C-alpha positions as CSV (number, residue, x, y, z in Angstrom):
1,M,35.4,38.2,31.9
2,L,36.5,35.4,28.8
3,I,39.9,35.9,30.1
4,M,39.4,35.3,33.2
5,A,37.2,32.3,31.9
6,S,39.9,30.7,30.5
7,M,42.1,30.5,33.3
8,F,39.5,28.9,35.4
9,S,39.2,26.3,32.5
10,V,42.9,25.6,32.8
11,L,42.6,25.2,36.5
12,G,39.7,22.6,35.8
13,F,42.4,20.9,33.5
14,A,44.5,20.9,36.2
15,V,42.8,19.3,38.4
16,G,40.9,16.8,36.1
17,I,44.5,15.4,35.4
18,D,44.4,14.4,39.4
19,A,41.2,12.4,38.6
20,F,42.7,10.5,35.8
21,F,45.3,9.6,37.4
22,I,44.0,7.7,40.7
23,P,43.3,4.3,38.5
24,F,45.7,5.0,36.4
25,V,48.8,5.3,39.0
26,K,47.4,2.5,40.7
27,K,47.6,0.0,38.2
28,A,51.3,1.5,36.8
29,F,53.0,1.6,39.7
30,G,51.2,-1.4,41.4
31,I,50.4,0.3,44.6
32,S,46.8,0.6,47.2
33,N,44.3,2.7,46.9
34,T,45.8,5.0,49.9
35,L,48.9,5.1,48.4
36,S,47.3,5.8,45.2
37,Y,45.0,9.1,46.7
38,L,48.4,10.7,47.7
39,V,48.1,12.2,44.0
40,F,46.0,14.4,45.6
41,F,47.7,14.9,49.0
42,A,50.7,15.7,47.1
43,T,48.4,18.5,45.3
44,Y,46.7,20.0,47.6
45,A,49.6,19.8,50.5
46,S,51.2,23.1,48.5
47,F,48.0,24.6,49.5
48,V,49.5,24.8,52.9
49,L,52.8,25.3,52.7
50,F,52.5,28.3,49.5
51,S,48.8,29.4,50.0
52,V,50.0,32.3,52.8
53,P,53.3,32.8,50.2
54,A,51.2,33.5,47.3
55,G,49.3,36.2,49.1
56,L,52.2,37.8,49.6
57,L,53.1,37.4,46.8
58,M,49.6,38.8,44.9
59,K,50.5,42.0,47.4
60,R,53.6,43.1,45.6
61,I,52.7,42.1,42.0
62,G,49.3,42.3,42.2
63,Y,46.9,40.2,40.5
64,R,47.7,39.8,37.0
65,G,51.7,38.8,38.3
66,G,50.0,35.9,40.2
67,M,48.0,34.7,37.2
68,V,51.7,35.0,35.2
69,A,53.5,33.1,38.2
70,G,50.1,30.7,38.7
71,F,51.1,29.7,35.5
72,V,54.6,29.2,34.9
73,F,54.1,26.4,38.0
74,L,51.5,25.0,36.2
75,A,53.9,24.5,33.1
76,L,56.9,23.3,35.2
77,S,54.2,20.8,37.3
78,F,53.5,19.0,33.6
79,L,57.2,19.4,32.5
80,L,58.5,17.7,35.4
81,I,54.9,14.8,35.4
82,A,56.6,14.0,31.8
83,L,60.5,13.6,33.1
84,A,58.8,11.9,36.2
85,S,57.2,8.9,33.6
86,H,60.1,8.4,31.3
87,W,61.9,7.6,34.8
88,F,59.5,5.8,36.5
89,S,59.5,7.5,39.0
90,Y,56.6,7.8,41.7
91,P,57.9,9.9,44.4
92,L,59.4,12.9,41.2
93,F,55.8,11.9,40.3
94,L,54.5,13.3,43.5
95,G,56.5,15.8,43.4
96,A,55.7,17.1,39.9
97,L,51.6,17.3,41.3
98,F,53.1,19.2,44.1
99,V,54.5,22.0,42.1
100,N,51.0,21.9,40.1
101,G,49.6,22.7,43.2
102,M,51.6,25.8,43.8
103,G,50.8,26.8,40.5
104,R,47.2,26.3,41.5
105,V,47.6,28.0,44.5
106,A,48.7,31.1,43.0
107,L,46.5,31.2,40.5
108,N,43.5,30.4,42.8
109,A,44.6,33.2,45.0
110,A,44.7,35.4,41.8
111,V,41.5,34.9,39.9
112,N,38.7,34.0,43.1
113,P,39.1,37.5,44.6
114,Y,40.1,39.2,41.4
115,V,36.3,37.9,40.1
116,T,34.7,38.5,43.2
117,I,35.6,42.0,43.6
118,L,34.9,42.5,39.5
119,G,31.4,44.3,40.8
120,P,28.9,44.4,44.0
121,R,29.8,41.7,46.5
122,E,25.9,40.8,46.6
123,S,26.4,39.3,42.5
124,A,29.6,38.0,43.5
125,A,28.5,34.1,43.6
126,R,27.5,34.5,40.2
127,R,30.4,35.4,38.7
128,I,31.9,32.6,40.4
129,C,29.8,30.7,39.0
130,M,29.7,31.8,35.4
131,M,34.0,30.9,36.0
132,G,32.5,27.8,37.5
133,I,30.8,26.5,34.2
134,S,34.1,26.7,32.3
135,N,36.2,25.4,35.4
136,K,34.3,21.7,35.0
137,V,33.8,21.7,31.6
138,S,37.6,21.4,31.6
139,Y,37.8,19.1,34.4
140,A,36.1,16.5,32.6
141,A,37.8,17.1,29.4
142,A,40.8,16.7,31.1
143,S,40.0,12.5,31.5
144,L,38.6,12.8,27.5
145,I,41.6,14.1,26.4
146,L,43.8,12.2,28.1
147,A,42.2,8.8,27.3
148,M,43.2,9.3,23.7
149,F,46.4,9.0,24.8
150,L,46.5,7.2,27.9
151,N,44.9,3.6,27.9
152,L,43.3,2.6,31.5
153,A,42.6,-0.7,30.5
154,D,46.3,-1.5,29.6
155,V,48.4,0.9,31.6
156,R,52.0,2.5,30.1
157,L,53.4,5.0,32.3
158,E,55.3,6.2,28.4
159,D,52.3,7.3,27.1
160,T,52.4,9.9,29.3
161,V,55.5,11.5,28.1
162,L,54.9,13.1,25.2
163,P,51.3,14.5,26.1
164,F,52.7,15.9,28.7
165,Y,55.3,18.4,27.2
166,L,52.7,19.6,24.7
167,I,50.7,20.7,27.7
168,A,53.2,21.9,29.3
169,A,53.9,23.9,26.1
170,I,50.7,24.8,25.8
171,V,50.4,26.5,29.9
172,L,53.6,28.0,29.5
173,V,52.2,30.2,25.8
174,M,48.9,30.8,28.4
175,G,51.4,32.0,30.8
176,I,52.7,34.6,28.5
177,L,49.5,36.1,26.8
178,S,48.4,36.5,30.3
179,R,51.3,38.6,31.0
180,F,49.9,41.4,28.4
181,A,45.9,40.6,28.7
182,P,43.9,43.9,28.9
183,L,43.3,43.1,32.4
184,P,43.0,46.4,34.8
185,E,44.6,45.7,38.1
186,L,41.9,45.9,40.3
187,K,41.8,47.1,44.6
188,A,39.3,45.6,47.1
189,E,37.8,48.2,48.8
190,G,40.3,50.2,50.9
191,E,42.5,47.8,50.1
192,E,45.4,50.7,49.9
193,N,43.2,53.7,52.2
194,K,44.8,53.6,55.6
195,G,42.8,55.7,57.6
196,D,40.9,57.7,55.6
197,D,37.6,58.9,57.3
198,K,35.8,58.4,54.4
199,L,35.8,54.6,53.6
200,P,32.7,52.7,55.0
201,D,32.8,52.3,59.0
202,H,33.1,48.3,58.3
203,V,36.4,49.0,56.2
204,A,37.9,51.5,58.5
205,V,37.8,49.1,61.2
206,A,39.5,46.5,59.3
207,N,42.0,48.7,58.5
208,T,42.7,49.2,62.3
209,K,43.8,45.6,63.1
210,T,46.8,44.5,63.0
211,S,46.1,40.8,61.5
212,M,44.5,38.4,58.9
213,L,43.9,36.3,61.6
214,Q,42.0,39.0,63.9
215,F,38.5,38.3,61.3
216,P,36.5,34.9,62.8
217,H,34.8,34.9,59.7
218,L,38.0,34.4,57.7
219,I,39.1,31.9,59.8
220,G,35.4,30.1,59.2
221,G,35.4,30.5,55.8
222,V,39.5,28.7,55.6
223,V,37.6,25.4,57.9
224,A,34.7,25.6,55.7
225,Y,36.9,25.8,51.7
226,F,38.5,22.6,53.6
227,F,36.0,20.7,53.5
228,Y,34.4,22.1,50.9
229,T,37.8,21.2,48.8
230,G,38.0,17.6,50.5
231,V,34.2,16.7,49.3
232,E,34.4,18.6,45.8
233,V,37.8,16.3,45.3
234,T,36.3,13.2,46.3
235,A,32.9,13.4,44.0
236,L,34.9,14.8,41.6
237,G,38.0,12.2,41.7
238,S,36.4,8.8,42.6
239,I,33.9,8.2,40.4
240,N,36.4,6.7,38.1
241,H,37.5,4.9,40.3
242,Y,34.0,3.9,41.8
243,A,32.2,2.9,38.7
244,G,35.3,0.9,38.1
245,V,34.7,-1.0,41.3
246,L,31.5,-2.0,40.4
247,G,32.2,-3.1,36.9
248,L,30.4,-0.3,35.0
249,N,31.6,0.0,31.3
250,N,33.9,3.4,30.2
251,P,34.4,4.1,34.1
252,Q,36.8,6.7,32.9
253,H,34.0,8.3,31.7
254,Y,31.4,9.1,34.8
255,V,33.2,12.0,35.5
256,W,31.6,13.9,33.0
257,F,28.2,13.2,35.4
258,T,29.6,14.7,38.7
259,S,31.1,17.8,36.0
260,G,27.8,17.6,34.3
261,A,25.7,18.0,37.8
262,M,28.2,21.2,38.8
263,V,27.4,23.0,35.6
264,A,24.2,22.3,36.1
265,G,24.1,23.9,39.6
266,Y,26.3,26.6,38.0
267,I,23.9,27.7,35.6
268,T,21.1,27.6,38.1
269,G,23.4,29.8,40.1
270,V,23.9,32.4,37.5
271,A,19.9,32.5,36.8
272,L,19.1,33.0,40.5
273,I,21.8,34.6,42.3
274,P,21.2,37.2,43.3
275,K,17.3,38.0,41.9
276,F,15.4,35.1,43.5
277,I,17.9,34.1,46.2
278,S,20.6,35.3,48.4
279,Q,23.4,33.4,47.7
280,I,23.7,32.7,51.5
281,A,20.3,30.6,51.1
282,A,22.3,29.0,48.0
283,L,24.6,28.1,50.4
284,R,23.0,26.4,52.7
285,M,20.7,24.7,50.6
286,S,23.7,23.3,49.1
287,A,25.1,22.1,52.2
288,L,21.6,20.5,53.1
289,A,21.5,19.0,49.9
290,G,25.1,17.3,50.4
291,L,24.1,15.7,53.8
292,L,21.2,13.9,51.4
293,F,23.0,12.5,49.0
294,C,25.7,11.4,51.2
295,M,23.0,9.4,52.8
296,A,21.2,8.0,49.7
297,I,25.6,7.0,48.7
298,V,25.2,4.6,51.1
299,L,21.9,3.6,51.5
300,S,20.8,3.3,47.7
301,P,21.3,-0.2,46.0
302,A,25.1,0.2,44.5
303,Q,24.0,0.2,40.7
304,I,22.1,3.5,41.6
305,S,24.3,4.8,44.4
306,I,26.5,5.7,41.8
307,Y,23.8,8.6,39.9
308,F,23.8,9.5,43.8
309,L,27.5,10.7,43.8
310,A,27.2,12.7,40.8
311,L,24.3,14.2,42.4
312,L,27.4,15.1,45.5
313,G,28.3,18.1,42.1
314,L,24.8,19.9,41.9
315,A,25.5,20.3,45.5
316,N,28.9,21.4,45.5
317,A,28.2,23.6,42.8
318,L,26.8,26.7,44.7
319,I,28.9,26.2,48.0
320,L,32.4,27.9,47.0
321,P,30.8,30.9,45.1
322,A,29.4,32.0,48.5
323,I,32.4,30.8,50.4
324,W,35.1,33.2,48.6
325,P,32.7,36.2,49.1
326,L,32.0,36.0,52.7
327,S,35.3,35.1,53.6
328,L,37.1,38.2,52.1
329,A,33.4,40.9,52.8
330,D,34.9,43.4,54.8
331,L,38.9,42.6,55.3
332,G,40.0,46.2,53.9
333,K,44.1,46.2,53.2
334,F,44.1,42.6,54.4
335,T,42.1,41.4,51.4
336,K,45.3,40.1,49.3
337,P,47.5,37.9,52.2
338,A,43.8,36.4,53.4
339,S,43.4,35.0,49.4
340,G,46.1,33.2,49.4
341,L,45.4,32.2,53.8
342,L,42.1,31.4,52.2
343,V,43.3,29.1,49.7
344,T,45.3,27.0,53.0
345,G,41.8,25.7,53.2
346,G,41.9,23.4,50.1
347,L,44.4,20.9,51.8
348,G,41.1,19.5,52.3
349,G,41.3,18.6,48.8
350,G,44.0,16.5,49.7
351,I,43.3,14.5,53.4
352,I,39.6,13.6,52.8
353,P,40.0,11.8,49.0
354,L,43.1,10.3,50.9
355,L,41.0,9.2,54.6
356,Y,38.3,8.0,51.7
357,G,40.8,6.0,49.9
358,F,42.3,4.4,53.6
359,T,38.3,4.1,54.6
360,V,38.1,2.2,51.3
361,D,41.1,-0.4,52.2
362,T,39.7,-0.7,55.9
363,I,36.5,-1.3,55.6
364,H,36.1,-2.9,52.0
365,S,33.6,-1.1,50.8
366,S,33.8,1.7,48.9
367,Q,30.1,2.7,48.9
368,W,30.3,3.1,52.2
369,A,33.6,4.5,52.9
370,Y,31.5,8.0,51.3
371,L,30.7,8.9,55.3
372,V,33.7,10.3,55.5
373,C,32.0,13.3,53.4
374,L,29.0,13.5,56.0
375,P,30.6,15.6,58.4
376,S,31.7,18.0,56.0
377,Y,28.5,19.2,54.8
378,I,27.6,19.6,58.7
379,I,30.6,22.1,58.9
380,I,29.6,24.0,55.5
381,L,26.3,24.3,56.8
382,Y,27.1,26.5,60.3
383,F,29.6,28.5,58.2
384,G,25.9,29.7,56.2
385,T,24.0,29.6,59.3
386,K,26.6,31.2,61.8
387,G,30.4,31.4,61.5
388,Y,30.2,34.4,58.6
389,K,27.9,36.4,61.0
390,I,31.0,36.4,63.2
391,R,33.0,39.8,61.9
392,T,35.6,40.8,64.1
393,A,37.4,40.7,67.1
394,N,39.6,41.9,69.1
């Protein structure tokens, strides 16, 4: 679990870099809000193009091999960021973030199902909450660490070169260490059994299917994951920018509010799931909280609204830990490729923040633009009430 927590930390740091870069690249390249949010789109586009291949790769080389591959892609992406900064090339910069997304896809497709099947399904959300704590602490730490090298008040792109050479080297070393880490190669129930009459009925039925697209609850999980990733990245990635718009001091530090709220949510999940509340109940309550906080953001005074934006972190915290086990339940031999398909939903992290940036430019209100998050919580709530129950299709 400690080894897995270190990998979730790397994922959090990689996402945190994106959030820091939104206001940074806007000033460095002199671009609009919409173009600055291409930072997220470039990263999450790979979640569509590479997620299914990542799932198939996982089936071939196992979860451990997928973890190593993820670290290699991430190290390469950080190297490319340094080169793009040196050559002052925004297209290369976006390309580097696409490679960064490939690394995150591989890591997500490996570590999330690994933690899910590491123990009883009923407590999977609790284990993922434990991982989420290290993930979000590292997310916020990314802004703090980068702020030691990069000054948002005096943006100089060349300042990114040395830090990212160092980050690339560190991540590559972590990849090498993960290759030799004492991690057992886990298998989901019935993953490598075909026609075994000792399997539970639900797994035996799953293994008779010919395609993972025959599982509606998995497809529903992909859709829920799309909208969850969208609202999570929007809340985490835009709060620094929003704090700057409001003229608040040290705007780069406000990401700690959202990350802190998420960590508080994860700690709550660790304490309560599954002993006091089920993971599905936590999902429903979180979606309802998200709806309420979205309305509060746009209806409250501007100087107060940023704290409701931070509270979206609390609402988001227990959504992902429930989506993974509910979506991958009873898939048998399809578990590994299905994990890759589920990661496809991560494209929401590129689409919805981009939609938010476009809305800001269109209506000239960073506050009212947060209404774009409202439909996402409605769809997540549907998955938590009905969507996850629809098991298999002929």
